[in-house]
C-alpha positions as YAML, in Angstrom:
chain: A
units: angstrom
residues:
- id: 1
  name: MET
  ca: [76.96, 64.07, 97.00]
- id: 2
  name: ALA
  ca: [78.85, 67.00, 97.18]
- id: 3
  name: GLY
  ca: [77.35, 69.38, 99.55]
- id: 4
  name: PHE
  ca: [73.44, 69.33, 100.59]
- id: 5
  name: PHE
  ca: [71.37, 69.40, 97.43]
- id: 6
  name: GLY
  ca: [74.16, 71.33, 95.61]
- id: 7
  name: LEU
  ca: [74.42, 73.87, 98.74]
- id: 8
  name: PHE
  ca: [77.79, 74.36, 100.76]
- id: 9
  name: ASN
  ca: [79.97, 72.63, 98.01]
- id: 10
  name: TYR
  ca: [83.29, 74.27, 98.82]
- id: 11
  name: ALA
  ca: [84.72, 72.28, 95.85]
- id: 12
  name: LYS
  ca: [82.45, 73.87, 93.23]
- id: 13
  name: PRO
  ca: [84.35, 76.80, 91.41]
- id: 14
  name: GLY
  ca: [83.25, 80.32, 92.57]
- id: 15
  name: LYS
  ca: [82.10, 83.09, 90.26]
- id: 16
  name: GLY
  ca: [85.58, 84.71, 90.36]
- id: 17
  name: VAL
  ca: [86.56, 87.92, 89.16]
- id: 18
  name: SER
  ca: [85.56, 88.91, 85.42]
- id: 19
  name: LYS
  ca: [88.33, 89.75, 83.09]
- id: 20
  name: ASP
  ca: [86.25, 92.64, 81.81]
- id: 21
  name: ALA
  ca: [85.98, 93.97, 85.40]
- id: 22
  name: PRO
  ca: [87.18, 97.90, 85.38]
- id: 23
  name: GLU
  ca: [90.65, 98.14, 87.12]
- id: 24
  name: LYS
  ca: [90.43, 99.67, 90.64]
- id: 25
  name: LYS
  ca: [92.12, 103.07, 91.07]
- id: 26
  name: ARG
  ca: [95.50, 102.36, 92.53]
- id: 27
  name: PHE
  ca: [94.59, 104.98, 95.35]
- id: 28
  name: PHE
  ca: [91.81, 102.89, 96.43]
- id: 29
  name: LEU
  ca: [93.48, 99.68, 95.81]
- id: 30
  name: PHE
  ca: [96.17, 100.77, 98.12]
- id: 31
  name: PHE
  ca: [94.05, 101.04, 101.22]
- id: 32
  name: GLU
  ca: [92.45, 97.72, 100.30]
- id: 33
  name: LEU
  ca: [95.62, 95.90, 100.18]
- id: 34
  name: TYR
  ca: [97.09, 97.57, 103.12]
- id: 35
  name: PHE
  ca: [94.10, 96.69, 105.40]
- id: 36
  name: ARG
  ca: [93.70, 93.23, 103.90]
- id: 37
  name: LYS
  ca: [97.35, 92.47, 104.80]
- id: 38
  name: PHE
  ca: [97.36, 94.70, 107.70]
- id: 39
  name: TRP
  ca: [98.33, 92.09, 110.54]
- id: 40
  name: LYS
  ca: [101.02, 90.58, 108.37]
- id: 41
  name: LEU
  ca: [102.55, 93.88, 107.52]
- id: 42
  name: MET
  ca: [102.34, 94.54, 111.25]
- id: 43
  name: LEU
  ca: [104.51, 91.27, 112.10]
- id: 44
  name: LEU
  ca: [106.78, 92.32, 109.39]
- id: 45
  name: ASN
  ca: [107.24, 95.74, 110.97]
- id: 46
  name: ILE
  ca: [107.89, 94.08, 114.14]
- id: 47
  name: MET
  ca: [110.36, 91.91, 112.82]
- id: 48
  name: TYR
  ca: [112.28, 94.54, 111.04]
- id: 49
  name: ALA
  ca: [112.24, 97.14, 113.99]
- id: 50
  name: VAL
  ca: [113.87, 94.44, 116.19]
- id: 51
  name: ILE
  ca: [116.59, 94.18, 113.79]
- id: 52
  name: THR
  ca: [117.24, 97.75, 112.96]
- id: 53
  name: PHE
  ca: [116.35, 99.27, 116.33]
- id: 54
  name: PRO
  ca: [119.93, 99.21, 117.97]
- id: 55
  name: PHE
  ca: [121.10, 101.07, 114.86]
- id: 56
  name: VAL
  ca: [118.38, 103.65, 114.73]
- id: 57
  name: SER
  ca: [118.86, 104.19, 118.46]
- id: 58
  name: ALA
  ca: [122.62, 105.03, 118.03]
- id: 59
  name: PHE
  ca: [122.18, 107.06, 114.84]
- id: 60
  name: VAL
  ca: [119.53, 109.17, 116.41]
- id: 61
  name: ILE
  ca: [121.80, 109.89, 119.57]
- id: 62
  name: TRP
  ca: [124.52, 110.66, 117.27]
- id: 63
  name: VAL
  ca: [122.56, 113.07, 115.14]
- id: 64
  name: CYS
  ca: [121.33, 114.95, 118.14]
- id: 65
  name: SER
  ca: [124.93, 115.24, 119.37]
- id: 66
  name: ALA
  ca: [126.26, 116.44, 115.97]
- id: 67
  name: PHE
  ca: [123.82, 119.46, 115.71]
- id: 68
  name: GLY
  ca: [124.08, 120.08, 119.39]
- id: 69
  name: LEU
  ca: [120.35, 119.59, 119.79]
- id: 70
  name: ASP
  ca: [118.26, 118.71, 122.72]
- id: 71
  name: ALA
  ca: [117.06, 115.45, 121.86]
- id: 72
  name: THR
  ca: [113.68, 115.94, 124.11]
- id: 73
  name: LEU
  ca: [112.73, 118.63, 121.47]
- id: 74
  name: PHE
  ca: [111.97, 115.40, 118.94]
- id: 75
  name: ALA
  ca: [111.23, 112.71, 121.36]
- id: 76
  name: ASP
  ca: [109.72, 112.55, 124.91]
- id: 77
  name: ASP
  ca: [112.13, 111.59, 127.80]
- id: 78
  name: MET
  ca: [111.21, 108.02, 127.96]
- id: 79
  name: THR
  ca: [111.98, 107.50, 124.20]
- id: 80
  name: MET
  ca: [115.44, 109.04, 124.46]
- id: 81
  name: TYR
  ca: [115.89, 106.93, 127.69]
- id: 82
  name: ILE
  ca: [115.29, 103.67, 125.67]
- id: 83
  name: PHE
  ca: [117.34, 104.72, 122.83]
- id: 84
  name: THR
  ca: [120.30, 105.50, 125.21]
- id: 85
  name: MET
  ca: [119.68, 102.44, 127.41]
- id: 86
  name: THR
  ca: [119.80, 100.20, 123.99]
- id: 87
  name: VAL
  ca: [123.14, 101.67, 123.13]
- id: 88
  name: PHE
  ca: [124.99, 102.63, 126.42]
- id: 89
  name: GLY
  ca: [123.07, 100.88, 129.26]
- id: 90
  name: LEU
  ca: [123.59, 97.00, 128.55]
- id: 91
  name: PRO
  ca: [126.49, 95.41, 130.33]
- id: 92
  name: ALA
  ca: [129.88, 94.38, 128.82]
- id: 93
  name: ASN
  ca: [129.52, 96.68, 125.80]
- id: 94
  name: LEU
  ca: [126.74, 94.67, 124.64]
- id: 95
  name: GLY
  ca: [125.02, 97.62, 123.10]
- id: 96
  name: TYR
  ca: [127.94, 98.42, 120.86]
- id: 97
  name: VAL
  ca: [127.78, 94.76, 119.59]
- id: 98
  name: LEU
  ca: [124.03, 95.12, 118.83]
- id: 99
  name: VAL
  ca: [124.53, 98.23, 117.05]
- id: 100
  name: ALA
  ca: [127.26, 96.69, 114.71]
- id: 101
  name: LEU
  ca: [125.20, 93.71, 114.28]
- id: 102
  name: SER
  ca: [121.92, 95.95, 113.46]
- id: 103
  name: ALA
  ca: [124.28, 98.07, 110.96]
- id: 104
  name: ILE
  ca: [125.18, 94.68, 109.31]
- id: 105
  name: LEU
  ca: [121.83, 93.43, 109.07]
- id: 106
  name: MET
  ca: [119.84, 96.48, 108.16]
- id: 107
  name: GLY
  ca: [120.61, 96.19, 104.41]
- id: 108
  name: PRO
  ca: [119.80, 92.42, 104.11]
- id: 109
  name: ALA
  ca: [116.74, 93.02, 106.16]
- id: 110
  name: THR
  ca: [115.13, 95.84, 104.13]
- id: 111
  name: ALA
  ca: [116.02, 93.53, 101.03]
- id: 112
  name: ALA
  ca: [113.78, 90.79, 102.87]
- id: 113
  name: ALA
  ca: [111.08, 93.19, 103.82]
- id: 114
  name: THR
  ca: [110.71, 94.57, 100.40]
- id: 115
  name: TYR
  ca: [110.37, 91.27, 98.87]
- id: 116
  name: VAL
  ca: [107.25, 90.77, 101.09]
- id: 117
  name: TRP
  ca: [105.96, 94.44, 100.42]
- id: 118
  name: ARG
  ca: [106.50, 93.64, 96.60]
- id: 119
  name: GLN
  ca: [104.36, 90.37, 96.71]
- id: 120
  name: PHE
  ca: [101.46, 92.19, 98.86]
- id: 121
  name: ALA
  ca: [101.67, 95.12, 96.14]
- id: 122
  name: ARG
  ca: [101.13, 92.95, 93.20]
- id: 123
  name: GLU
  ca: [98.38, 90.98, 95.14]
- id: 124
  name: GLU
  ca: [100.39, 87.75, 95.45]
- id: 125
  name: HIS
  ca: [101.10, 85.65, 98.65]
- id: 126
  name: SER
  ca: [103.76, 85.71, 100.77]
- id: 127
  name: TRP
  ca: [104.52, 83.71, 104.18]
- id: 128
  name: VAL
  ca: [105.81, 86.71, 106.28]
- id: 129
  name: TRP
  ca: [108.10, 84.77, 108.61]
- id: 130
  name: GLY
  ca: [109.71, 82.17, 106.26]
- id: 131
  name: ASP
  ca: [109.91, 84.33, 103.35]
- id: 132
  name: PHE
  ca: [111.64, 87.21, 105.35]
- id: 133
  name: TRP
  ca: [114.37, 85.01, 106.59]
- id: 134
  name: GLU
  ca: [114.70, 83.22, 103.27]
- id: 135
  name: ARG
  ca: [115.22, 86.46, 101.44]
- id: 136
  name: LEU
  ca: [117.62, 87.88, 104.01]
- id: 137
  name: ARG
  ca: [119.80, 85.13, 103.36]
- id: 138
  name: SER
  ca: [119.67, 84.96, 99.82]
- id: 139
  name: ASN
  ca: [120.12, 88.53, 99.42]
- id: 140
  name: PHE
  ca: [122.62, 89.04, 102.29]
- id: 141
  name: LYS
  ca: [125.77, 90.10, 100.21]
- id: 142
  name: GLN
  ca: [124.11, 92.60, 98.12]
- id: 143
  name: GLY
  ca: [122.03, 93.96, 100.90]
- id: 144
  name: LEU
  ca: [124.98, 94.37, 103.00]
- id: 145
  name: ALA
  ca: [126.63, 96.43, 100.19]
- id: 146
  name: VAL
  ca: [123.81, 98.55, 99.66]
- id: 147
  name: GLY
  ca: [123.32, 98.87, 103.43]
- id: 148
  name: ILE
  ca: [126.82, 100.14, 103.62]
- id: 149
  name: ILE
  ca: [126.19, 102.55, 100.98]
- id: 150
  name: ASP
  ca: [123.06, 103.76, 102.87]
- id: 151
  name: ILE
  ca: [125.01, 104.44, 106.11]
- id: 152
  name: LEU
  ca: [127.75, 106.18, 104.28]
- id: 153
  name: VAL
  ca: [125.05, 108.59, 102.38]
- id: 154
  name: TRP
  ca: [123.29, 109.30, 105.82]
- id: 155
  name: VAL
  ca: [126.52, 109.86, 107.71]
- id: 156
  name: SER
  ca: [128.05, 112.24, 105.18]
- id: 157
  name: PHE
  ca: [124.80, 114.35, 104.92]
- id: 158
  name: VAL
  ca: [124.66, 114.52, 108.49]
- id: 159
  name: LEU
  ca: [128.36, 115.61, 108.88]
- id: 160
  name: TYR
  ca: [128.52, 118.27, 106.25]
- id: 161
  name: MET
  ca: [125.18, 119.62, 107.33]
- id: 162
  name: SER
  ca: [126.48, 119.70, 111.14]
- id: 163
  name: LEU
  ca: [129.61, 121.52, 110.21]
- id: 164
  name: ASP
  ca: [130.07, 125.12, 111.19]
- id: 165
  name: LEU
  ca: [130.95, 126.93, 107.93]
- id: 166
  name: THR
  ca: [130.91, 130.56, 109.11]
- id: 167
  name: GLY
  ca: [134.36, 131.26, 108.60]
- id: 168
  name: SER
  ca: [135.82, 132.77, 105.26]
- id: 169
  name: SER
  ca: [138.87, 130.26, 105.15]
- id: 170
  name: THR
  ca: [139.44, 128.55, 101.68]
- id: 171
  name: LEU
  ca: [138.75, 125.20, 103.43]
- id: 172
  name: GLY
  ca: [135.63, 126.66, 104.51]
- id: 173
  name: GLN
  ca: [134.69, 127.66, 101.11]
- id: 174
  name: TYR
  ca: [135.45, 124.14, 99.91]
- id: 175
  name: LEU
  ca: [133.53, 122.61, 102.55]
- id: 176
  name: PHE
  ca: [130.68, 124.85, 101.67]
- id: 177
  name: VAL
  ca: [130.54, 123.27, 98.38]
- id: 178
  name: PHE
  ca: [130.78, 120.05, 99.51]
- id: 179
  name: ARG
  ca: [127.71, 120.58, 101.84]
- id: 180
  name: TYR
  ca: [125.53, 121.19, 98.69]
- id: 181
  name: VAL
  ca: [127.04, 118.15, 96.86]
- id: 182
  name: ALA
  ca: [126.11, 116.06, 100.06]
- id: 183
  name: ILE
  ca: [122.53, 117.43, 99.98]
- id: 184
  name: VAL
  ca: [122.05, 116.72, 96.17]
- id: 185
  name: ILE
  ca: [123.50, 113.38, 96.73]
- id: 186
  name: PHE
  ca: [121.39, 112.60, 99.65]
- id: 187
  name: ILE
  ca: [118.09, 113.67, 97.85]
- id: 188
  name: VAL
  ca: [119.03, 111.63, 94.70]
- id: 189
  name: TYR
  ca: [119.97, 108.64, 96.68]
- id: 190
  name: THR
  ca: [116.77, 109.03, 98.72]
- id: 191
  name: VAL
  ca: [114.74, 108.68, 95.62]
- id: 192
  name: MET
  ca: [116.98, 105.95, 93.97]
- id: 193
  name: ARG
  ca: [116.48, 104.07, 97.15]
- id: 194
  name: PHE
  ca: [112.66, 103.69, 96.40]
- id: 195
  name: TYR
  ca: [113.88, 101.17, 93.64]
- id: 196
  name: ILE
  ca: [117.17, 99.69, 94.79]
- id: 197
  name: TYR
  ca: [115.90, 97.29, 96.93]
- id: 198
  name: LEU
  ca: [112.94, 96.41, 94.70]
- id: 199
  name: ILE
  ca: [115.21, 95.65, 91.82]
- id: 200
  name: MET
  ca: [117.56, 93.68, 94.00]
- id: 201
  name: VAL
  ca: [114.93, 91.11, 95.11]
- id: 202
  name: THR
  ca: [113.36, 91.00, 91.76]
- id: 203
  name: PHE
  ca: [116.26, 90.55, 89.42]
- id: 204
  name: ASP
  ca: [119.63, 89.07, 89.60]
- id: 205
  name: MET
  ca: [121.70, 91.85, 88.70]
- id: 206
  name: SER
  ca: [125.06, 93.33, 89.92]
- id: 207
  name: VAL
  ca: [125.15, 95.93, 92.60]
- id: 208
  name: VAL
  ca: [126.38, 98.54, 89.85]
- id: 209
  name: SER
  ca: [123.57, 97.77, 87.53]
- id: 210
  name: ILE
  ca: [120.94, 97.86, 90.43]
- id: 211
  name: LEU
  ca: [122.30, 101.44, 91.26]
- id: 212
  name: ARG
  ca: [122.45, 102.60, 87.53]
- id: 213
  name: ASN
  ca: [118.77, 101.44, 86.87]
- id: 214
  name: SER
  ca: [117.62, 102.95, 90.20]
- id: 215
  name: TRP
  ca: [119.00, 106.41, 88.98]
- id: 216
  name: ILE
  ca: [116.88, 105.96, 85.60]
- id: 217
  name: PHE
  ca: [113.88, 105.17, 87.46]
- id: 218
  name: SER
  ca: [114.34, 107.77, 89.91]
- id: 219
  name: VAL
  ca: [113.86, 110.21, 86.79]
- id: 220
  name: LEU
  ca: [111.29, 108.05, 84.99]
- id: 221
  name: GLY
  ca: [108.85, 107.71, 87.87]
- id: 222
  name: ILE
  ca: [109.26, 111.31, 89.20]
- id: 223
  name: VAL
  ca: [105.48, 111.76, 89.63]
- id: 224
  name: ARG
  ca: [105.03, 108.69, 91.72]
- id: 225
  name: ASN
  ca: [108.46, 109.64, 93.51]
- id: 226
  name: LEU
  ca: [106.86, 112.87, 94.58]
- id: 227
  name: CYS
  ca: [103.86, 111.17, 95.83]
- id: 228
  name: THR
  ca: [106.05, 108.72, 97.69]
- id: 229
  name: ILE
  ca: [108.05, 111.45, 99.41]
- id: 230
  name: LEU
  ca: [104.61, 113.46, 100.40]
- id: 231
  name: PHE
  ca: [103.06, 110.31, 101.98]
- id: 232
  name: SER
  ca: [106.13, 108.78, 103.43]
- id: 233
  name: GLY
  ca: [106.88, 112.28, 105.06]
- id: 234
  name: LEU
  ca: [103.47, 112.44, 106.66]
- id: 235
  name: VAL
  ca: [103.85, 109.14, 108.16]
- id: 236
  name: ILE
  ca: [107.26, 109.81, 109.39]
- id: 237
  name: ALA
  ca: [106.16, 113.14, 110.73]
- id: 238
  name: ALA
  ca: [103.23, 111.47, 112.66]
- id: 239
  name: THR
  ca: [105.94, 109.03, 114.13]
- id: 240
  name: LEU
  ca: [107.85, 111.65, 115.81]
- id: 241
  name: PHE
  ca: [104.75, 112.29, 118.30]
- id: 242
  name: VAL
  ca: [104.68, 108.53, 119.32]
- id: 243
  name: PRO
  ca: [108.02, 107.18, 118.26]
- id: 244
  name: ILE
  ca: [108.53, 103.79, 119.96]
- id: 245
  name: PRO
  ca: [105.18, 102.24, 119.84]
- id: 246
  name: LEU
  ca: [104.67, 103.48, 116.10]
- id: 247
  name: MET
  ca: [108.08, 102.33, 114.95]
- id: 248
  name: LEU
  ca: [107.51, 98.76, 116.46]
- id: 249
  name: THR
  ca: [104.24, 98.22, 114.68]
- id: 250
  name: LEU
  ca: [103.42, 100.55, 111.78]
- id: 251
  name: THR
  ca: [106.07, 102.93, 110.45]
- id: 252
  name: TYR
  ca: [108.43, 100.82, 108.72]
- id: 253
  name: SER
  ca: [105.81, 98.70, 107.05]
- id: 254
  name: LEU
  ca: [103.27, 101.54, 106.30]
- id: 255
  name: VAL
  ca: [106.26, 103.58, 104.69]
- id: 256
  name: GLY
  ca: [107.85, 100.48, 103.06]
- id: 257
  name: PHE
  ca: [104.45, 99.45, 101.34]
- id: 258
  name: ILE
  ca: [103.79, 103.03, 100.06]
- id: 259
  name: THR
  ca: [107.29, 103.09, 98.50]
- id: 260
  name: THR
  ca: [106.95, 99.60, 97.04]
- id: 261
  name: PHE
  ca: [103.45, 100.13, 95.86]
- id: 262
  name: ASN
  ca: [104.34, 103.27, 94.21]
- id: 263
  name: ALA
  ca: [107.82, 102.02, 92.75]
- id: 264
  name: TYR
  ca: [106.64, 98.60, 91.37]
- id: 265
  name: PRO
  ca: [104.60, 99.80, 88.32]
- id: 266
  name: VAL
  ca: [107.36, 101.75, 87.12]
- id: 267
  name: VAL
  ca: [109.75, 98.64, 87.42]
- id: 268
  name: GLU
  ca: [107.15, 96.43, 85.74]
- id: 269
  name: LYS
  ca: [106.62, 98.80, 82.91]
- id: 270
  name: TYR
  ca: [110.22, 99.01, 81.85]
- id: 271
  name: MET
  ca: [111.76, 95.81, 83.20]
- id: 272
  name: LEU
  ca: [108.91, 93.30, 83.31]
- id: 273
  name: LYS
  ca: [106.62, 94.02, 80.23]
- id: 274
  name: PRO
  ca: [107.39, 92.62, 77.14]
- id: 275
  name: ARG
  ca: [108.72, 95.12, 74.55]
- id: 276
  name: ARG
  ca: [110.00, 95.65, 71.02]
- id: 277
  name: GLN
  ca: [112.85, 97.30, 69.61]
- id: 278
  name: ASN
  ca: [111.86, 99.43, 66.50]
- id: 279
  name: GLU
  ca: [114.29, 99.98, 63.66]
- id: 280
  name: ASP
  ca: [115.02, 103.71, 64.63]
- id: 281
  name: GLY
  ca: [116.31, 102.23, 67.98]
- id: 282
  name: THR
  ca: [113.39, 103.32, 70.03]
- id: 283
  name: ILE
  ca: [111.62, 100.90, 72.25]
- id: 284
  name: THR
  ca: [107.88, 100.27, 72.24]
- id: 285
  name: ILE
  ca: [106.34, 98.57, 75.37]
- id: 286
  name: LEU
  ca: [103.72, 95.94, 74.25]
- id: 287
  name: GLU
  ca: [100.38, 96.07, 75.94]
- id: 288
  name: GLU
  ca: [98.31, 92.80, 76.53]
- id: 289
  name: GLU
  ca: [96.56, 93.01, 73.19]
- id: 290
  name: ASP
  ca: [99.87, 93.12, 71.19]
- id: 291
  name: THR
  ca: [101.11, 90.09, 73.00]
- id: 292
  name: LYS
  ca: [98.31, 87.58, 72.63]
- id: 293
  name: GLU
  ca: [100.62, 85.40, 70.71]
- id: 294
  name: THR
  ca: [103.38, 85.33, 73.48]
- id: 295
  name: PRO
  ca: [101.78, 86.42, 76.67]
- id: 296
  name: GLU
  ca: [104.46, 85.67, 79.14]
- id: 297
  name: SER
  ca: [106.72, 88.40, 80.12]
- id: 298
  name: LEU
  ca: [110.39, 88.26, 79.47]
- id: 299
  name: PHE
  ca: [111.04, 87.80, 83.08]
- id: 300
  name: SER
  ca: [108.47, 85.14, 83.82]
- id: 301
  name: ASP
  ca: [108.84, 82.94, 86.83]
- id: 302
  name: ASP
  ca: [108.48, 80.13, 84.11]
- id: 303
  name: VAL
  ca: [112.03, 79.54, 82.92]
- id: 304
  name: SER
  ca: [110.29, 78.11, 79.64]
- id: 305
  name: ALA
  ca: [108.71, 81.37, 79.09]
- id: 306
  name: ARG
  ca: [112.11, 83.02, 78.35]
- id: 307
  name: SER
  ca: [112.49, 81.17, 75.33]
- id: 308
  name: SER
  ca: [109.61, 83.02, 73.82]
- id: 309
  name: ALA
  ca: [111.50, 86.18, 74.07]
- id: 310
  name: ALA
  ca: [113.02, 85.82, 70.48]
- id: 311
  name: SER
  ca: [109.51, 86.03, 68.99]
- id: 312
  name: LEU
  ca: [108.98, 89.28, 70.27]
- id: 313
  name: ARG
  ca: [112.10, 90.73, 68.39]
- id: 314
  name: GLY
  ca: [111.19, 88.69, 65.17]
- id: 315
  name: ASN
  ca: [114.83, 87.48, 64.81]
- id: 316
  name: ASP
  ca: [117.69, 85.53, 66.85]
- id: 317
  name: SER
  ca: [119.57, 88.73, 67.72]
- id: 318
  name: ASP
  ca: [119.43, 92.43, 67.61]
- id: 319
  name: ASP
  ca: [121.31, 94.59, 65.14]
- id: 320
  name: ASP
  ca: [124.05, 95.16, 67.64]
- id: 321
  name: GLY
  ca: [124.39, 91.47, 68.36]
- id: 322
  name: ARG
  ca: [123.00, 91.35, 71.64]
- id: 323
  name: PRO
  ca: [120.57, 88.27, 72.58]
- id: 324
  name: PRO
  ca: [117.02, 88.97, 72.01]
- id: 325
  name: GLU
  ca: [116.10, 88.51, 75.67]
- id: 326
  name: MET
  ca: [118.50, 91.49, 76.70]
- id: 327
  name: LEU
  ca: [116.30, 94.49, 77.61]
- id: 328
  name: PRO
  ca: [116.81, 98.15, 78.37]
- id: 329
  name: PHE
  ca: [117.67, 98.57, 81.95]
- id: 330
  name: SER
  ca: [117.91, 95.02, 82.60]
- id: 331
  name: ASP
  ca: [121.82, 94.29, 82.02]
- id: 332
  name: ASN
  ca: [120.46, 90.86, 80.67]
- id: 333
  name: ALA
  ca: [119.36, 89.86, 84.37]
- id: 334
  name: PRO
  ca: [117.09, 86.89, 84.72]
- id: 335
  name: HIS
  ca: [113.98, 87.29, 86.85]
- id: 336
  name: LYS
  ca: [114.74, 86.10, 90.51]
- id: 337
  name: ASP
  ca: [113.00, 82.54, 91.27]
- id: 338
  name: ASP
  ca: [109.75, 83.29, 93.28]
- id: 339
  name: THR
  ca: [108.82, 79.47, 93.72]
- id: 340
  name: PRO
  ca: [109.06, 79.78, 97.43]
- id: 341
  name: ASN
  ca: [105.78, 81.59, 97.45]
- id: 342
  name: ASP
  ca: [103.77, 79.21, 95.33]
- id: 343
  name: ARG
  ca: [102.50, 77.60, 98.83]
- id: 344
  name: GLY
  ca: [99.54, 79.37, 99.85]
- id: 345
  name: SER
  ca: [96.52, 81.50, 98.82]
- id: 346
  name: ASN
  ca: [96.41, 85.16, 98.10]
- id: 347
  name: ASP
  ca: [94.76, 86.01, 101.33]
...
């Protein structure tokens, strides 16, 4: 007999969540998910911070030097001491080796962390330790390429902003123009970065296609992007008061989760939800009630679901000869396999 007179029977199905239950406001859902996954996000933060700390230390020291600033204005003496010892204080130039290794791993580590943030943002399970290292390995090449782009954009921005352009020479005038170009590129790329790593870990696409789609989403999701900038900026500003403890425990995961939580609905709407191409060439996003016959997403983890894509178009190919499963923004990219996460509960 299961349980005692029907009590304490854990094999009995629970009440579950009604399909008619009202959808939670995303503002409140964010805090519910964040505090539900708080300790896992902290573990992820520690892992990411350990990998990127040498590069961040070197970058902060270089930025302060480039602008001729007193670093203690932005961090207490102990923080700058730790940064300096990490880069210059280790024997046999080990600090330089760690900085180089950290710079190489920064992109792949960001992709791995983004995968976990994405899983939590869509209320799915993730084994933080195992999934992080698995996704770092599987996204290493693309993560390395994008990580190099990250560094080039940041370094170019700092270089042009730190140049003394008070002179009236022709070269100075050109550099003045380049400074504004660097500012625009930095701002645009920062917003694109909200989507770059998210698309990387979700779809099997080339780096060029990832960058192109990220640019499109930076425009389509402008309201969400502004919210991300606002709240992430507040977190980063708070971190300046207690840099090392918050960097090691909270900052990266909180900013990353804010970014992914806001960016994922945009990617889901335009790349994951089924859609129909109209005769006039426009695209209609199909809602759930429109897809009862074929409820699977075109990029479903179930490979067999992809064969249902043709039914959403009504024929074997589009007028321009593209295969029916090719969607706008997708570059005909399949959804990356998420089977490693079918290993636990949603808690």
